[in-house]
N, C-alpha and C positions, 0 to 999 in steps of 0.2 A: 643257375639251373633254370632252363626255360621249359615251359609246357607247350605242347602243340595240340591243336584241335584236330581230332581224327574221328572218323566214324568206324565203329566196329560192326562187322556183319551181324545180322539178326542172330542172337545167341539164345539158345534154350537150355534151361537147367533141368536136370532130371529130378523128378519128384521123390525118388528114393535113393539114398546113398548108404551103403553098408547096412541095409536093413532099417535105416532111420527114415521116417516120413518127414518131408519138409512141408511146413504149413503153407497154405495158399498165400497168406499175407507176406511171408518171407520170400517166397518165389517171386511174387509181384515186385517187391522192393529190389531184389537183386537184378531181375530182368529189366526193370525200369532204369536202374542206374547204368547198367551195361548198354542197353539198347536205345539210349537217348539219341535223337536225330544227330546231334553232334555233341560230343562229350570231350572234356579236357582230360586227356589220358597221358600217362607217362609211358613212352615206348622205350624199352631198354635194349641196348645193343652194345657190342664191344667195339671200341674204337682204338685203332693203333695209330699212333702219331708217326708222321714221316720226319720227325725232328732228328737230324743227324748230329745235333750238338752233344749227344750222349756217347760219342765215340763210335758211331755206326750201329750201336746196339739200340734196338727199339725198346721203349719202356713197356712194362706190362700193360695189357689191355685194361682199360677203365670203362665202367658203365657210363653211358652217355645217352642223353635223350635224343631221339630222332625227331626231325622236324619234317614239315611238308616238302622240304627240298629233296628228300630222298624219294624221288618219284618212282624209281624202278620197283621197289618192294612195297611201297605204300602209295600207289598211284592215285592222284586226285584226292588225297586225304582219306581214302578208304583203307583200313587195315585189312589185308587179305587174310582170310580164315586160315590158310595154310601156314601163315607166319606166326600164328598164336599157339603157344604151348600151354599157357595158363593165364588167367586173369585174376588179379588180386584187387579186392575192394577194401579200402580203409575208411572206416567211419570214425570221425573224431569230433568230440565236443570241444570247441576252442576254449571254453572256460574251465575245463577240467584241470585240476592241479592237486598236489598232495595236501595242501592246507585247505583249499576252497572246496574240494570234492567235485562232484558233477557226475556226468555219465561216462562210464568206462569206454575207452577206445576199443574198437573191434576190428579184426582183420579176417577177411574171408577169402579163401583161394578156391578157384574153380578150374578144373581141368578143361582142356580143349573140347572134350566130348560132353561136357556139361555136368560131370560129377563133382561134388564137393571134395576138395582135398583136405581142408581143415577149416575150422572156425575157432578163432582165439579171442578171448575177452581179457583185456589187460586191466590192471589196477596198480595204484601206487602202494608199495610196501615200505614201511619205515616212516620216519617223519623228519621234518626240517630239511637241513642240508643233505642228509643221508637218504632221503626218500628216492626210490627208483621205481620205474615202471617195469612190472613183471607180469607174466601170464597168471591169471587167476583161474580161468577155465580154458581148457584146450580140448577140442573134439578133433582128434587126428584120425580122419576116416581112412586115409591111405595107410597109416601105420596101425590101425585098429586099436587105438589107445585113447583113453579119456584121462585128462590130468586135471585135478582140482588142487590148487595151491601147489605143493611140492610132491603130492602123492599121485602115482600113476595107477590106473585100473584098466581092466579090459573095457573096450569101447562100449559094449552092451550095458555095462554098469551105469553109464551116464545117460541112458535113454530118457529117464524122467527129468533129469536136469536139463537136457537139451530141449525138451518140450517146454519147460518153464522158461529157459533162456530165450527161445524163439518168441514166445508171447511177450516177454518184457522188452526185448529188442525192437520188435515191431511197434509196440506202443511208444517207445522213445523216438523211433524214426518218425512216426506220425506226428509227434510233438514238434518236430523240426529242430532237434538239438544237434544233429550231426552235420558236419561238412563231409563230403565224400570225395575220395580220390580213387580213380580207377587206373591200375597199372597193367599194361599188356606185356607179357613176357614171351 
């Protein structure tokens, strides 16, 4: 799987989503990661093989990374705004593990018009061989739901937790613990 260097058009994130206020530090982090002059992004597309070795039946489309060679849709390395349906940012601590601990992975999805779709904070549950990464906090703005552990609540119930999460996440980001991957869908 190869990554391509593409430039995303200037992208602004709305300061309010579903009645939640995004902090200035969080907005700065998200916009900085998305709007870097050139950023390594994963561009997802469906690819259908022309392989006729399957008896004339084409296999199911598979996600594939687009590269700069797809000039018609991504001319000159610039991702056209019209081709973006959402952007996902993945923040990972490369040292995080079930035994060693570390900083939880975070995934943030943003819609084309700049609204947050969801913010999910993952954590390992279980121990040893049976440990698995699962969502610990999930602020689903599109679905109007807040999930903590395995319990779901109305989104507004998680407002104070979201404020606390934002402050902690921004502190961890400033500490430089995360590697960031931006995916354009």
